[in-house]
C-alpha positions as CSV (number, residue, x, y, z in Angstrom):
1,M,0.0,0.0,0.0
2,Y,1.3,3.4,-0.9
3,M,2.3,5.6,2.1
4,L,2.8,9.3,1.7
5,P,5.4,11.2,3.8
6,I,4.0,11.8,7.3
7,G,3.9,14.7,9.6
8,P,2.2,18.1,10.0
9,I,5.0,20.0,8.3
10,W,4.5,18.0,5.1
11,S,0.7,18.5,5.3
12,V,1.1,22.3,5.5
13,L,3.8,22.4,2.7
14,H,1.5,20.2,0.5
15,L,-1.2,22.8,0.7
16,A,1.1,25.6,-0.2
17,I,2.3,23.7,-3.2
18,K,-1.1,22.7,-4.3
19,F,-2.7,26.2,-3.8
20,P,0.1,28.7,-4.3
21,G,-2.2,31.8,-3.9
22,P,-2.0,34.2,-1.0
23,S,-4.7,32.4,1.0
24,V,-2.4,29.4,1.6
25,L,1.1,30.8,1.6
26,L,3.1,29.9,4.7
27,A,3.2,32.8,7.1
28,A,5.1,33.3,10.3
29,G,4.8,30.3,12.6
30,L,3.5,28.2,9.7
31,A,0.0,29.7,10.1
32,V,-2.0,28.6,7.1
33,S,-5.5,29.3,5.7
34,Y,-6.6,26.4,3.6
35,N,-9.3,27.5,1.2
36,T,-11.1,24.1,1.1
37,F,-11.9,24.5,4.7
38,D,-14.0,27.6,4.3
39,D,-15.8,28.7,7.5
40,T,-18.7,29.7,5.3
41,A,-19.1,26.3,3.6
42,P,-22.2,24.2,4.2
43,A,-22.4,22.0,7.3
44,S,-21.8,19.0,5.1
45,A,-18.3,20.1,4.5
46,V,-17.2,21.4,7.9
47,A,-19.1,20.9,11.1
48,A,-19.5,24.1,13.2
49,N,-17.4,22.5,16.0
50,I,-13.6,22.7,15.2
51,P,-12.0,22.1,18.6
52,D,-8.9,24.1,19.5
53,S,-7.7,21.4,21.9
54,G,-8.6,18.0,23.3
55,P,-9.0,14.6,21.8
56,M,-11.3,14.1,18.8
57,I,-13.3,11.2,17.3
58,A,-14.7,10.9,13.8
59,L,-17.4,8.2,13.1
60,T,-17.2,7.3,9.4
61,F,-19.5,5.1,7.3
62,D,-18.4,3.6,4.0
63,D,-20.5,2.7,0.9
64,G,-23.8,4.4,1.6
65,W,-25.9,1.6,3.1
66,D,-29.5,2.3,3.9
67,T,-29.0,1.0,7.5
68,V,-26.8,4.1,8.1
69,R,-29.9,6.1,7.5
70,D,-32.2,3.8,9.4
71,V,-30.0,2.9,12.3
72,A,-27.0,5.1,12.7
73,L,-28.5,8.5,11.9
74,P,-31.4,8.4,14.4
75,M,-29.2,6.9,17.2
76,M,-26.5,9.6,16.7
77,T,-29.0,12.4,16.2
78,Q,-30.6,11.5,19.6
79,R,-27.1,11.8,21.1
80,G,-26.3,15.0,19.3
81,L,-23.5,13.4,17.3
82,V,-22.5,13.8,13.7
83,G,-20.7,11.5,11.2
84,T,-19.0,11.4,7.8
85,N,-20.8,9.2,5.2
86,Y,-18.7,8.1,2.3
87,L,-20.9,7.3,-0.7
88,H,-20.7,5.2,-3.8
89,T,-22.4,7.8,-5.9
90,D,-23.6,5.5,-8.7
91,Y,-25.3,3.2,-6.2
92,V,-27.0,6.2,-4.6
93,R,-28.0,7.8,-7.9
94,D,-29.6,4.5,-9.1
95,S,-31.3,3.8,-5.7
96,A,-29.6,0.4,-5.7
97,P,-31.1,-2.1,-3.3
98,G,-29.7,-1.8,0.2
99,Y,-28.3,1.8,-0.4
100,I,-29.6,5.2,0.3
101,N,-30.9,7.3,-2.6
102,S,-30.0,10.8,-3.7
103,D,-32.9,12.4,-1.8
104,D,-31.5,10.9,1.5
105,V,-28.3,12.7,1.0
106,Q,-29.9,16.0,2.0
107,T,-31.2,14.3,5.2
108,F,-27.7,13.7,6.3
109,V,-26.6,17.3,5.4
110,D,-29.6,18.7,7.3
111,A,-28.5,16.7,10.4
112,G,-25.0,18.3,10.2
113,W,-23.3,15.3,8.8
114,E,-20.5,15.4,6.2
115,V,-20.9,13.4,3.0
116,G,-17.8,12.3,1.1
117,S,-16.9,10.2,-1.9
118,H,-16.2,6.5,-2.0
119,T,-16.0,6.8,-5.9
120,M,-18.9,5.9,-8.2
121,Y,-18.9,2.2,-7.5
122,H,-17.0,-0.4,-5.5
123,V,-13.8,-1.2,-7.4
124,D,-10.1,-1.5,-6.6
125,L,-8.8,1.8,-8.0
126,T,-5.3,0.5,-8.4
127,T,-6.5,-1.9,-11.1
128,I,-8.2,0.5,-13.5
129,P,-6.6,2.7,-16.3
130,P,-5.7,6.3,-15.4
131,E,-8.5,7.7,-17.6
132,D,-11.0,5.6,-15.7
133,L,-9.5,6.6,-12.4
134,E,-9.7,10.3,-13.3
135,Y,-13.3,9.9,-14.5
136,T,-14.6,8.1,-11.4
137,M,-13.0,10.6,-9.1
138,A,-14.4,13.6,-11.0
139,E,-17.9,12.2,-11.6
140,S,-18.3,11.1,-8.1
141,R,-17.5,14.6,-6.9
142,A,-19.8,16.1,-9.5
143,A,-22.7,14.0,-8.2
144,L,-22.1,15.1,-4.6
145,T,-22.0,18.7,-5.7
146,E,-25.3,18.2,-7.5
147,W,-26.9,16.8,-4.4
148,T,-25.5,19.2,-1.8
149,G,-24.6,22.4,-3.5
150,N,-21.1,22.0,-1.9
151,D,-17.8,21.5,-3.7
152,N,-15.5,20.4,-0.9
153,F,-15.5,16.7,-0.1
154,S,-13.3,14.2,1.7
155,F,-12.4,10.9,-0.1
156,S,-12.3,7.3,0.9
157,S,-10.7,4.6,-1.3
158,P,-12.8,1.5,-1.8
159,M,-11.4,-1.5,0.1
160,G,-8.8,0.9,1.5
161,V,-6.6,0.1,-1.5
162,F,-4.7,3.0,-3.1
163,N,-1.4,4.0,-4.7
164,E,0.4,7.1,-6.0
165,D,-2.0,7.6,-8.8
166,V,-5.1,7.3,-6.6
167,V,-3.6,9.8,-4.1
168,R,-2.7,12.2,-7.0
169,Y,-6.3,12.3,-8.3
170,A,-7.6,12.5,-4.8
171,E,-5.5,15.6,-4.3
172,I,-6.9,17.2,-7.5
173,N,-10.6,16.5,-6.6
174,Y,-10.9,16.3,-2.9
175,T,-9.8,18.0,0.3
176,S,-8.5,14.9,2.1
177,H,-8.1,11.2,1.8
178,V,-8.7,8.5,4.5
179,N,-7.3,5.0,4.5
180,A,-9.2,1.9,5.8
181,W,-6.7,0.4,8.2
182,S,-3.2,1.2,9.4
183,D,-0.7,0.2,12.1
184,K,-1.8,3.3,14.0
185,N,-5.0,1.7,15.2
186,G,-7.0,4.6,13.7
187,V,-5.3,7.2,15.9
188,N,-3.8,10.3,14.3
189,T,-1.4,12.4,16.2
190,L,0.3,15.7,15.4
191,D,3.5,13.8,14.6
192,N,1.9,11.4,12.1
193,F,-1.1,13.4,10.7
194,N,-1.2,13.4,6.9
195,L,-4.1,15.1,5.1
196,F,-4.1,12.5,2.3
197,N,-3.5,9.4,4.4
198,I,-5.7,9.9,7.5
199,H,-5.6,6.8,9.7
200,R,-8.8,4.9,10.4
201,L,-9.8,1.7,12.2
202,D,-12.4,-0.6,10.7
203,T,-14.8,-1.9,13.3
204,N,-14.7,-5.2,11.5
205,N,-11.2,-5.6,13.0
206,T,-12.1,-4.7,16.6
207,D,-14.9,-5.0,19.1
208,V,-16.8,-2.9,21.6
209,D,-14.2,-3.3,24.3
210,G,-11.4,-2.4,21.8
211,V,-13.1,0.8,20.7
212,C,-14.0,1.8,24.3
213,E,-10.4,1.2,25.5
214,T,-9.0,3.4,22.7
215,V,-11.6,6.1,23.3
216,A,-10.9,6.2,27.0
217,S,-7.1,6.4,26.4
218,L,-7.1,9.2,23.8
219,R,-4.7,12.1,24.6
220,D,-5.3,15.8,24.0
221,D,-3.9,16.0,20.5
222,E,-5.1,12.7,19.2
223,F,-7.7,12.2,16.5
224,Y,-9.4,8.8,16.4
225,V,-11.2,7.8,13.2
226,I,-13.5,4.7,13.1
227,I,-15.1,3.0,10.1
228,F,-18.6,1.4,10.1
229,H,-20.5,-0.1,7.2
230,K,-24.0,-1.6,7.6
231,F,-26.0,-2.5,10.7
232,D,-28.0,-5.7,11.2
233,D,-28.0,-8.8,13.3
234,T,-26.7,-11.2,10.6
235,G,-23.1,-11.4,11.8
236,S,-21.9,-11.0,8.3
237,D,-18.7,-9.4,7.3
238,Y,-18.7,-5.6,7.6
239,S,-22.0,-5.5,9.5
240,L,-22.4,-4.5,13.1
241,T,-25.4,-5.1,15.3
242,P,-27.3,-2.1,16.4
243,K,-26.7,-3.2,20.0
244,H,-23.0,-3.1,19.6
245,F,-23.1,0.2,17.8
246,A,-25.1,1.7,20.6
247,A,-22.5,0.4,23.1
248,M,-19.7,2.1,21.1
249,L,-21.7,5.3,21.0
250,D,-22.1,5.1,24.8
251,C,-18.4,5.0,25.2
252,V,-17.8,7.9,22.8
253,E,-20.5,10.0,24.5
254,A,-19.1,9.3,27.9
255,S,-15.6,10.4,26.9
256,D,-14.0,13.8,27.0
257,A,-13.4,13.7,23.2
258,S,-15.2,16.0,20.7
259,V,-17.1,14.1,18.0
260,V,-16.3,15.8,14.7
261,T,-16.6,15.2,11.0
262,V,-13.4,14.1,9.2
263,S,-13.0,17.6,7.6
264,A,-13.5,19.4,10.9
265,G,-11.0,17.1,12.6
266,A,-8.5,17.6,9.8
267,E,-8.9,21.3,10.0
268,S,-8.3,21.2,13.7
269,M,-5.2,19.1,13.3
270,L,-3.8,21.5,10.7
271,R,-4.5,24.5,13.0
272,R,-2.8,22.8,15.9
273,S,0.2,21.8,13.8
274,S,0.7,25.4,12.8
275,Q,0.8,26.7,16.3
């Protein structure tokens, strides 16, 4: 798996290289204003809460399953929590069985969630020609813009598989890129934070106790990102029971961590890195 250079300094320099205009030039003390994290952007792009300090947790959902709408959304809304929903935009546009539809996207936006791209459909991006890679990245972003009126989105590679080309097109089309698993257990620190390789932990690879232990042990400048998929009682791969999901939310809610969208957490990490 391709790994980008790590560290907050690289993240800030990357932004200055990508956007050489005045709004992102490095200033004294490495203070930076990244134009894709616009404070006036819709709630789907950046949650209102961008913590200045303290641990953070982002609850992310891959694929766009309808049980995220039916199970996760009401449970989290009841607790005042928001998430980031990475969508396969073709499945959503076609109202594919088991997935949300395009009308549902606004429901998440209205609830303060962030929506992001998981490309148009579920395919290993490292196996397709560059022109197809460029197309699926751009078209998925266009669909999200059509549904939300926003143009700033985070990106999640299907199956967590990516290489240099995938990251390059993600940098062109999106504000950040999240992986699917890493040796960091889903915990991002100021020392390892990378805007285009944000660490996540798939809940398929842990359990309630593992999540709760990590949540309880988070330090002030750590950003914990967790992946969920669908919710049911089948015990199948990449599904979680509503009961176990509720138990994880209880641990999150009881912690001192701020629950943020991926973009809000990324912005907070960049701000802290520049101080």
